[in-house]
N, C-alpha and C positions, 0 to 999 in steps of 0.2 A: 504494499499500499504506500510506503514511503519511497516511492520511485523517484526519478528525476523530476524536479519541480518544473511546472509549467512556465514559471517566470525565468527569464534569462536576462543577465546584465549585458550592458554594452549595446552596440548597434544591432538591430534586429536583422536576421537573414531576409533577404529580398526574394520572394518567391516569384515564379513565373505566372502566377494566377492573375495578376492584374493589380491596379493601384488600390482597390478596396482592401485587399488583404495586407498590403503594406502599411495602409493607414491603421488597420485594426491591430497589427503587431506592434506599431510604434506606439499606439495608444496604451496598450497593455504594458509595454516596457517602461513607460514614463510614469505609471502609477506606482506610488511609493508609500511605505509606512515610515513615519518620522516622529521622533519624541518631541512632545510639546513641552511647555514650560514646567509642567508637573511631572515629566518623565514618562507620561502615557504614550504609547504608539499610536498614532492617528493617521488616517488615510488622506493622501493628497492625489487626486487624479491628474490626468495629463495636462489640464489647463490651469492647475493651481499655481498661484504665484509663489507659493512656499517651495516649489520644485526648483525655483531659480537659485543658481549658486550664489547670486548677490544677496539672497535673503536667508542663507543657510547660517543658522545660529545654534544648530544642534549640539555643538560641542560644549556649550555652556550649560546644557540641560542635564538633569540627573539621569543616570542609567535607567532604562525601562525595567530591566530585571531587578533593580533594587527598589523602585518606588511604584511600580505599576499596580501591584496588588496589596501594597502596604495599607494597613487599616488602623485608624486610631482607636483608642480604647473608649468604647461606648457603654461601659458598665453602668456609668451613672444615669444614663438614659433608661436602661432597663430597670435600675433601681427606682427611679422616678415613677415608672409605670407599674411597679410591683411585679416584675417579670424576672424569673430565675431560669436559666437555661437548663438546669438539671432537673426541673420540676416534671412530674408526670404529665402536666398539661401539655408541655412542649412536645413530649414524646407522642402522646395521643393525637396532638394536631398534626404532626408530621404523618403519622400512620393514616389518619383520615384523608390527608391530602393525596398521598400517593396511592391509597386504596381506591379512592372515589373520583378524584379530580385530575389525577396525573395525565391521562390521555388527552385532556384539553390544554395542558400546560407542558408540551413536550419540548419547549425551549429550555427547560430545566433538565439537565443531565443527571438523572437520579443517582447512578452508582457514584459519580465523582462528588457530588454534593454530599451524600451521605458519608462517604469515605472521609472527606474533610471535616464534616460535622462531628463524627465520632473519633476523630484524631485529635491532634493538638490544637487546631484552629489558629495556626500561626503561619503567615506567609501563604495563604491559601489562594489558589486560582479560581476556585470554583464554589467558594463559601464566603459569605459575609453575614454579619449580625443582622444587616438590613434585610438580606434575602431570606434569612431564617425566619425572621419576624413576619416578612410578607407572606410566606408560605404558611406559617402558622395561623395568620389572620384568616386566610382562605380555608384552611383545614378545619378550623374551629366551627365554621359555618355548617359543617356536616355533622356536628356532634348531636347526639341524641338528647342531651340535657340542655335546658334553657340556660342554666348558669354558665356552662362552657361556651355556648354560643355567644353569650353577651360578652365574654373576654375578647372576642375578635376585635372589637373596637379598640381595646388597649394595645393589642399587638400591632394593629394598623397604624395607630398614632405613633407608636415607638418606631416603627420601620420608616414611616414618613419623616419623622424628625431627623433620623440618622441620614437617610438618602438625600434629603434636601440640602442638608449641611455638607456632606462629603462627596455625594455622588456626581453633581454637576461639574465640578472642576477636575475630577479625575475619573474619566471614563473607563470602565472595566466590564468584564463578563458579568459578575454578580450584580452590578449596578443596572445594567440593561434588563437583566431577569427581574430585579426588584421592582423597577418602574412599571414593567408590563403586569407583574402580579398586582401591584397596587391599581393599576388601570382597571383591570377586571373587577377588582373589589369595589372600586367606586362606581363603575358602570352598573354592576350588579345591584347596588342599593340606590340607584337613580341619580347619582351625581354625574351626569353624562359629560358635562363640560370639562370637569376635573379629570374624569377618566379618559377622555379624548385627548386632553393635553398630556397626561402621563404616558399614554401609548406613543404619542408623537415623539416624546423625549426618548423613549426606549428605541424606537425605529431610527430616529436621527443618530442616537449614540451608537447603535449597531453599525450604521453606515460610517460613522466617524472611525470605528475600529476596523473598518475594511472587510466586514463579513459579507458584503455583496460580491467579493472576490473569493474564489476557492482558496482555502488555507494553504494548499500546496504552493500557491503562488507567492506565499510570504515566508517560506522556509529560510531564504537567504537573509531575511530582515528581522524576524520575530523569534528571539531565542527562547521564548516561553513555549513554543510549539516543539516538543521534544519527542513525541510518541504518536502512534497511529490514533490513540484515544484523543489526544489533544486536537487533531485534525478532525475526527468525527464529531467531537463536542462543538466545534465552531460550525460545522455543517448543520448540525442539529439545532443550534441556536438560530441560524439564519432561516431554515425551513420552518421551525416552530414559530418564529416571528412573522414569516410570510403567511402562514395560515391564520395567525391571530389577527394580523392586519386585515384580511378579507373577511373574518368573522365580524370584527368590530365595524368595518365599513358596512357590511350587509345588515347588521342589527340596527345601526344608527342611520343607514341611508346616506352615507357620506363617501367621498372619493378615497380610493385606495392610496396607500403611501409607498408600498413596496411593489414595484412592477416587476413581473417576471422577466421581461426582456432588458431590465436595467441591472441584472445580475448575472453572474456565471459562477454557479456553485454546484458541484457535483452532487448527485442523489446519495442517500445514505446507504451504509452498508448493513446487511442483515447481521445484527449482533443479538445473540441470545442473552437472557438474563443471567447476570453474574452470580456467583455464590453468595449465600446469605441474603437473597432477595425475597425469600418466601413471606417474610413479614410485611414486604413493601410492594408486592405485586398488586396491580388493579383487581378489583372484584371481577369474577368471571374466569380468571386464570386458576386452574387447579393447583393443589399443593402436592401433587405427584412429583417426586424428584425426577422421574424421567421426563415429565413435561417441561421442567426448568431447563432442560438441555435443548429443547427444540422451540419453545414458545418465545415470542418477542413482541413488543409494541410497534416495531418498525413497519411490518406490512400494513397495519391500520394507518400509520402515519403517511405511508406512501399513497394510500387511497385517498387521504384527506388532501394531500398535495394535488392529485389529479382533480379532485372535486373543486378546490378553491381556484385552480386555474380557470375553470369554467366560471366560477363566481367573478373572478376578476374581469373577464370578458363581458359578463353581464352588467357589472357596475360601471364599466367604462364605455359601453355602447348603448344598450337598451335603456339603462337608467341614468344615462349621462344627463347633467343639467341642461345641455344644449337641446332645445326644442325643435322638432321638425318644422321647417319654414316652407317647404314646397311639397308637392305630391310625391316627387321623386324621394325626398327624405323619408316620407311616410312608408313608401314601399321598401326602401332600404332597411328602415328599422324592423318592418315585418319580417324581412328576409333574415335579419340578424336574430330576431326572436325564434323563428322557425329552426334556424341552425343551433341556437343554444338549447332548445328543447330536444333536438336530435342528440346533441352532445350529452345531455343529462341522461337521456334514455341509454345511450351507449355506455356511458360510465356505470350506471346501475346494472345493466345486464352483464357487464364485464367483472363485477365484483366477485372476488373469490368466495367460496362457500363459507368461510369463517366470518365474513363480513356482510353476508347477505341481509337484506331488509327483512324485517319480521314484525308480526303483530303479537305483542306479548299480552298474556292473559293476566288478570288481576292477581297480585301476589308473587309473580315471578320477578326475580331480581334482574334488572336490565344490566348487561355487561357494558360499562362505561365506554370501553374501547369501541364497541359496536355502535353505541348511542351517538358517538361523535360523528358518524356517517349518516344518521337518519334525518 
């Protein structure tokens, strides 16, 4: 998987295919990740003025490996809100999130997050106190007791306090995930404008970190990408964000922010659940050890990607704010609508057996991973 990176330094090879290919290669070659004033590696495309040698000041910036994922001590914030990380409430909230909600939040890489959470929690790439609190705020909403559900507000406020102070000036993977979790929390309780703003911050920050380009392209520049898991995590974050963007746009009737054609990220590898995941698997996955070796959330995620590509077309054409002005425009929109209906039917018919649509009877537990496709 860690083969030769697609990114090449120096002058690009000039193919015989024509000028369009030359322009594409040159554009790719001039996209860079550079450290900002806080030491975070941020994306600069071909037209960025910060790609100019005249404006290069990166030597005075701190090393990204030293400061990118550094996190201040926010124990005082949690003390203020009466939250203790070792409490059973945190464990239960995490379990509820990954058991019931995780298929809707695949931009969080479960194994890496839990490994960091149950580790030393120092210098983590995939865990932060804000992300933990954001996830707990969502997970507590699934609690069977009203008292625990009411605690979700405390966790939300604590997460928001931390991420608004530290997250905006230092973009990172956990910060992207935190803002997106908080966005869904706010939209879910009717604070649409705030949730829309939080999701916008998350998507912009993901682009700021260069997630719209496949992580293989950044191997020469980003020393934090050291394994195939690091590559897969970044792909997962992009595609999870892509799906979330379409879902939020569809629910709110607003324009999409992450266009499929504006990114070049490989699809996800099929990775089975790792060891120790039996307590964290979504409802509907059996506890048979044999199943652990073959089952994964990735096939469901790939079907979501296929579905939301159609949703993107729908939101940018049929439901575009631009109204038909001529009879030709009306016929064109009708043709687009017919084509979208056909694509949706083809998508549904092509669903694998494990993800087929179903009519559940009363009392049957709906598998969350399948429900994401209904």
